Structure formats: C-alpha cells, structure tokens
N, C-alpha and C positions, 0 to 999 in steps of 0.2 A: 801783183806781178802781172805782166803781159802773157797772154795765153802761147803766143809763139816762143817766149822765153821759157815757160813752163814745159813746153814740148821738148825743147832742147835739153832741159835739165832731167826730164823722164828717160830720154833716149840714152843720156850718159848713165843714168842709173841702171837701165837695162844691160849696158855694155860692161860697166865697171863692177856691178855688185852682183847682178844676176848671171852675168856671161852668156847672155843670149848671142847667138850667131850673127854675122853680120846681115845676111838675108833676112832673118828675123826682124831686126832693127830697121831695115831699109822698108820693110814691109809696114811695120809700125808708123814710121815717118809718114809714108804716104797716106796711109788711113786717117792719121791724126791731122795732117795739113788738109786734106779733103774736107775733114769735119769742120777745122777752123774757117774754111771759106764758106761753109754754110751758114756761119754765125753773123750776127749783126752786133757783136760786142767784141772787146779787145782785153778786158780784164778777167783774171781767173776767178775773182770773187763773185762775178756776176753769172759764172756757170751754174746750171742747175738741171735735173732731170729730164725736164721738158725738152731741153735742147737736144738730147739724145733721142727722144721720142720722135721729135720733129724731123730729125735728120733721117731716121730710119724710115719715116713715112715717104720722104723725098726719094730715098733710094728704091723702096717698093714701087713707087710709080715708074721707075725706070727699068722695071721687070728683069731685076738683078737676080742671080742664082741666090738661093736660100743659104748656101753654105758662105757665099761673099758677104751677105748681109750678117751672118753670125761673126765671121772673122773681124768685120768692121767694128761690129758692136764689142766684141770682147777687147779690142785694142782700145777703145774709147773708155770701157768700164775700167781696163787696167790702169788707163791714165786718171781717172777719177779716183781710183783707189790710192794711187801714189800721192795726188793732190792732198787727200783727207789725211793720209799718214803723215804728210809734211806739215800739216796745220794751215794749209793754203785754202781749202774748201771745206765748208760744212753742208754736207749732203747725205742723205740716207742711202746708202748703196743698194740697199733692198728695194728701192723705188726706181733703179735703173732697169729699163726693158731689156728682155733676151728674146730675139726673134726665135720662133720655133722652126725646127729643120726639117722635120719629117724625115730624119735621117735614117738610111737603110742600115739593117743590122750586118756585120761584117760576115763574110763566109768563113766557116771553120770547117775542120776535117774532124770526123769522128775518131776514135781510138783504132778501130778496125782499118780505117782509110789510111790512117799514119802507119799502121804496121804493113799494109799492103805497099804504100809508096816507098817506105824504108827498105822493103825486101827487093826491089827492083835492081838498085846498083850492084854490080859483080865485084864484091870487095877484094877479090884476090887479084884483081887487075890495077894498074895505076890509077885509071881514069874512074874506075867503079869505087876505089877506095878513097880518092878525093871527093867524089861527088857524095859518098856515104857520110863522110865527115861533116861536109857542109850541111846537109840535111839534118844530121844529129845535133850538131852545135846550135844551128840556128833554132831549131824546136826546143830542145833541152833548156835553152838560156833565154828564149824569147826575144832574140836580137833583131834589131833592123838590119836589112841587107848591108848597109854602109858600115854598120859596126861589125859585121860579120867578116865581110873581105877586108877590112883593116885591122882585124885582130892579130896583136903581136905574140910571139911565143912568150915574152916577160909577162903578159897579161893573165897567164894560166897558171894557176896553183894545183898541180895534180895531186899532190900530197893531201891537201885539205879540201880539194873538190869545189873550188870556187874560181870565177874569172873576175877581173877588172875591166869593166866596159867603159869606154870614153863615148858618152853619148853627144846629144844636141848641146851646143853651147858649151862644149868640151867639159861637161859635167861627168865626173867619175862615178859609178856605182858598183857594188859587189853583187855579183849574181851566182847562185850555185850551179854547178855543172854535173849532170848525172853521169853515172858509171858507163852507160852505153855510149855516150858522147865522147867521154875520155877514151875508152876503148877504140871508137872509131878515129880519133886523132892519132893514137899510137900506132893504129893499123897503117893509116895513112902514111905515117912517117916511115914506116917499116918497108911498105911496097913501093911508094913513090921513088922515082929517079931523080932526085933534087940536083939542080945544076949550080946551084949557090948556097951560100949561108945566110940567107935573107932572114931578117928579123921577123918577117910576117909567117903567120902559120899556115895561110893557103896560097899557094902559087902555081903557075901553069908549067908547061914543060920548058918554057923559055926562061924560067926563073923570075917571071914577072907576076905582080898581084893578079889574082883572079878577079875578073870583071863581074859587075853586078849582072850585067847582060848575060854573061855565061851562065850563072846560077839560074837567072830566070828561065833561060831557054832550057836547061836541064830538068829543072822543076817540071816544067810543062810536059817534056818529053816522058818523064818517069809516071807522071800523073796519068798520061794516056796509056801507058803500058799496063798501069794498074787499073785501068778501067773506072778512073773517077772522073764523073761527069760535072765537074764543077770548074768555074773559071776561078783558077788559083794563081798566087803569085808568092814570092818570099814571105810578104806580109801575112799570108793565110796562115803560115806556121806561127807566126808571132800571135795572131788573133786566136789561134787553137791552142797555144801555150796557156794565155792569160784565161780563156774560157775554162780549161781544164783545171786549172789552179782553184778558181772559184766554185767550180762543181764539187771539188774534194775538201772544200771547207777553208780555203784560204781567205784571209781577211782582205777587203778591198784595198786598204792603205798599203798593205804589204805587197799586193799586186802592182799598186801604182809605183812603190820603189823599184820593185824588179824591172818594170818596163822603162823606168825613167821619164814617166810623164810628170811635168811640172804641175798640171791641174788634175785634181780628182775627177773632175766632170769627164775628162777625156777617158778615163779608166772605167767610169760607170757604165758606158755601152755594153761592157761584157756582162754585166749583171743581167741586163734584158736578154742578152744571147742565152745565157745560162738559164732563165726562167722560161724563155721559149722551147729549149730543149726539153726542160722538166715537163712542160705542158704537152708535148708532142708525145713524150714517153708515156705520160699518164693516159692520154687519149688512146694511145696504140694498145695498152695493156687492159684498158676499161671499156673496151667495145663489147658489146652485147649481141 
C-alpha cells in the first residue's frame, strides 16, 4: 500500500471509529503529510523506526518548540500503531523515539486556596449565584471550560449525583457531581432572573450562553480578591481536581476516565504534581 493511501485510511479511522474532532484530524493530516515529504520511499512496507528518528532530527535542527516535536511524534506513532494493527507494517513500537518535553508542571490550587476562592462570590445575588455555580461545577467535575459552558440541564442527574459530559470528539463520559456543586446549581436556579427556558444550565442576563471569556475574567477577579498570587485559568480548577483525586488515593485509570483523556500519558503529569507536593510537605515538616 502507498503511504499516502495509508494516511487517508488512518484519518478515516480517526473520524469514523475514534470520533476525533475535525481540528484533531486536520492536525494529524498536516503532520503526517509533512512526515511523508521527508521520506525517500512510497510504500508502507518500507517504513521503519529510523524514519521517525531521522525526521525528528530534521525538526530539531529547525529549532522547533519541544511541544511541537512531541505533537508530531505522537501523530506518527499513532499512524505506525494503526498500520501494525492492520497488519500492514511489522515494526516494534517500543523502538519508536519520543522526544523529551521538559514539560512544566501545571499550576494547582491548594484546598485552602479553593475555599478562599469559592467564598468570594456573593451567592445571594444573581451574578454571585451564577459565578459560584460555575466555579463549583467546574472544580467538582473537573470539566474543560467548553464542557462547562455547554452543559445542558438534561445532562445532570440530581437524584443520583452525576452528569453526562460530552467531551472532545463528542465522546460521552459519566462524572460524579458533589453535593456542594448541586446546591450551587439549585441556588443559582432559584436566585437568577432567567429570561427564557434555555436547555443550557448556565446563561447570562440576556438568556444566552455564558461565554468562556466571561468565566475566565470572573475567575481571575475572584482569585485577586482572595489574594491568590498564581496565574490561574479555568483549566487550573481541572488540574486541581485531578491532583486532589490522586492525593486521596484514586487510581490513575479512574482519573483518566473522569477527565476524558484518550491517552494515559496525558493524565500521568498529575502524578508528578502529587509527588512534588508530597515532597514539599515532607520538607516543610522535617526541617530541623
């Protein structure tokens, strides 16, 4: 099989079977076609692990960011894995190189900082009730900001305490929702002057969907009021959610499912965060 034909087959697999988003597939297509241009071969059967090593060396010479190198490497590794699964390529996947990222650990908030942050919105006012509910649900369920603002009422099961989240690639996952988050939603629904019967949980005074930018700006404002001197974003709440679960004994695979990560490697970063915090706590208590 020709490499170009195999790329088309792989992209179809990502769309039809894995349900990856259009943007993800376009990114894979660009990375794989760039890889193909670097090769002096046309047949899938002639591919080997050295082709990827040589390509990464070429990219390194161009002084690309490490994150870009990793992204391109993962696209090609995924392609090789697909080809091997289809019986089109005989290669040891363990031999495929992975560039080191030197990745920075994500910023997280301590439990004390979470409590300070969540105490800032005035829950007896419409705006405060909305903001409180956004904060509580985002953190309680570890949602991406897009999942949060697009959350529909029919996705929440108040009785059994869970929500159905529609994540990347329109993949659905079930996530528990805490009692405080549920209470914040009920309070918001009671206090807020709704203008229509929208299917969305969160809406502004005009009855339209709350924007990502709104939540980002409000979060920054409350963090400043709470004297939290960290650069935070809605994703910081998601990072904090994952780290707290691991600190309290959750299994990595379970956290992966709750976050909606397709690769366990993405979730593993939080084990490093948790270990770093443990070391800092140990050092703080063992000083002499």
